[in-house]
C-alpha positions in Angstrom: 0.2 0.1 0.2 1.4 3.5 -1.0 1.4 6.0 1.4 0.7 9.6 0.2 3.0 12.3 1.4 2.4 16.0 1.3 4.8 16.4 -1.5 3.0 14.0 -3.6 -0.3 15.8 -2.9 1.4 19.0 -3.4 2.7 18.0 -6.6 -0.9 16.9 -8.2 -2.2 20.5 -7.4 -3.6 22.1 -10.6 -2.4 25.4 -10.7 -4.8 28.3 -10.0 -7.2 29.5 -12.9 -6.7 33.2 -11.8 -4.1 35.2 -10.6 -6.1 37.8 -8.9 -5.1 38.9 -5.2 -7.0 38.2 -2.0 -9.2 41.2 -2.4 -10.4 40.8 -5.7 -11.3 36.9 -5.0 -13.3 38.4 -1.8 -15.0 40.8 -3.9 -15.5 38.0 -6.7 -17.1 35.9 -4.0 -19.3 38.8 -2.8 -20.5 39.7 -6.4 -21.3 35.7 -7.2 -23.3 35.7 -4.1 -25.3 38.7 -4.9 -25.8 37.7 -8.4 -27.1 34.2 -7.0 -29.4 35.9 -4.3 -30.6 38.3 -6.8 -31.5 35.9 -9.4 -33.4 33.7 -7.1 -35.6 36.6 -5.2 -35.8 39.3 -7.6 -36.3 37.4 -11.3 -37.5 34.2 -9.6 -34.9 31.8 -11.6 -34.6 28.3 -10.7 -32.0 28.0 -8.2 -30.0 25.4 -10.5 -29.8 28.3 -13.2 -28.7 30.8 -10.7 -26.0 28.8 -9.2 -24.8 28.4 -12.8 -24.9 31.8 -13.9 -23.6 32.8 -10.4 -20.4 30.8 -10.9 -19.7 32.2 -14.2 -20.0 35.8 -12.8 -17.7 34.6 -9.8 -15.1 33.4 -12.4 -15.6 36.7 -14.5 -15.0 38.9 -11.4 -12.0 36.6 -10.4 -10.5 37.6 -13.9 -10.4 34.3 -14.9 -10.3 33.3 -18.6 -13.8 31.8 -19.7 -12.7 28.5 -20.9 -11.0 27.5 -17.6 -13.9 28.8 -16.0 -16.4 26.7 -17.9 -13.9 23.7 -17.6 -13.5 24.3 -13.8 -17.5 24.2 -13.6 -18.3 21.1 -15.7 -15.2 19.3 -13.8 -16.8 20.1 -10.6 -20.5 19.4 -11.5 -19.6 16.1 -13.2 -17.6 15.0 -10.1 -20.6 16.0 -7.8 -23.3 14.2 -10.0 -21.1 11.5 -10.5 -21.0 10.8 -6.7 -24.7 11.8 -5.8 -26.7 11.4 -9.0 -27.7 8.0 -8.4 -28.6 8.5 -4.9 -30.7 11.7 -5.9 -32.4 9.6 -8.7 -33.5 6.7 -6.6 -34.7 9.1 -3.9 -37.1 10.6 -6.4 -38.0 7.4 -7.7 -39.1 6.1 -4.4 -40.8 9.6 -3.6 -43.1 9.2 -6.7 -43.8 5.6 -6.1 -44.8 6.4 -2.3 -47.0 9.4 -3.6 -48.8 7.5 -6.2 -49.4 4.3 -4.4 -51.0 6.3 -1.3 -48.1 5.1 1.2 -47.1 8.7 1.8 -50.7 9.4 3.0 -50.5 6.1 5.0 -47.2 7.1 6.7 -48.6 10.8 7.6 -52.1 9.5 9.0 -50.3 6.9 11.2 -47.8 9.2 12.8 -50.4 12.0 13.3 -53.0 9.3 14.7 -50.4 8.4 17.5 -49.2 11.9 18.3 -50.6 14.0 20.9 -50.8 17.9 20.7 -47.7 18.6 22.4 -46.0 16.0 20.1 -47.3 17.5 17.1 -44.3 19.3 15.8 -41.9 16.3 16.5 -44.5 14.4 14.6 -44.0 16.4 11.6 -40.2 16.2 11.8 -40.5 12.6 11.8 -43.0 12.5 9.0 -40.5 15.3 7.1 -37.8 13.1 7.6 -39.3 9.5 6.6 -40.9 11.0 3.6 -38.2 13.7 2.7 
């Protein structure tokens, strides 16, 4: 078994896509967050699209070349989808099956029937965690 050293890990580190200083990167992060919040709250844009546009705005404000921003975005998105995509798809499938079969209603009715007035908030938490 090969042990990883700090030198080996540092050797594999890709170069940064921008040579911007700390202040410019900090301002770029604030601009990216502002764009995301504005797109979601003011323009009612879907969160996925707002995050995509916000990440492009962050890259532009950081002074990174557009091709490197797009490459970084697609690499990161691909890695994230590859690691959790199957889990999300299975969860969506299970949720749809529960909703269509009436199983979700049965779970809610069973939990609410056994909950007293004081335990009602905890029953709602349990319902939310079971059904999702």
